[in-house]
N, C-alpha and C positions, 0 to 999 in steps of 0.2 A: 548676471544671471547666478543664483546662488550655486552654492556648490552641490546643494543637496539635490537640484532640479540638474543639474549638468551630470550626477550618478545617473539619473531615471531617464535619461537622454541617453546614455552609454548602454546602460542594460537593456532598452528598448530596441537600441541599433544589434546587440548580440541576441538578442531573443530571435528578432527576425533570421537570423543566420541556424537555427534549430532545427532539425528535422522535423516533420509533422509529428513522427511516432515519438517523439522525446518529448516533445509540449504535451500532447495526449499524457503522457505517464505523468509528466510533472504535475497538469492539473488534477489526475486522478490522486497524487500523492497528497496533495495541497486539498483537498475535497474530503481525503482520508482521516485527516488530521481532528474532526470533529467527532468522527464516528465511535461508536464505543462498542460494535462489534461488526466483524467481517463475515461475510459467505465464505466458501471456499473457494469460489472465483476470485472475489476480492481479497481475500489473504494473498492467494498465488500470485495477483499480480502486485500486490503491494510490496512480495517478499522477491520477484521475479523469478518465480518457480512455476513448474506445472502442478497443475489442481488436482492430478492423481497423486503428485508427492506430497500433497497437503492432504490429502485424503486419508493416504499409508500414515502420514505421521498422527493422524487424528486416532486412527484406528490401533495403532501401536501405543497410543496414548502419551507420546512425546509432545505433543498440542493438546492442552486439554480445551473441549469445545462443548457445545450442548445443541441437543435436537429440539427444533423449534416445532415440526409437528410429525405427526407419524409416516410421513413421507420422504423422511431422511434430510430434509434441510438442516444445515449446521449453522451454526455460529460461534466464531472464536472472538473471544474479548480482545480487545486492544493491549491490553497489558500482557496477554498471553503470547501474542504475535512479539512483542517486543523482546520477551523473555527465552523464547524460541531463536529469535533474531542473534541475542547477546552470546547465547549457547553456543551458536554456530560459529560463532568467529573464532 
């Protein structure tokens, strides 16, 4: 068996030990890699924060986003989330 296949097997064994909630977070993170903009809830999940915290940051203009309809649905560009994460460090 090749070294690569052995590594894959070890990774699979370790994944089986992860709690389901952590696997779901990982799956959401992987899915988000192709996303260009996030809803408030998606941004909160991505940053592991409360949605109210993200809403407040948008209101205070610490996170720049854009409203997509008159009902108040917001989208936050991926680059803006990355900037916000860097500033928070």
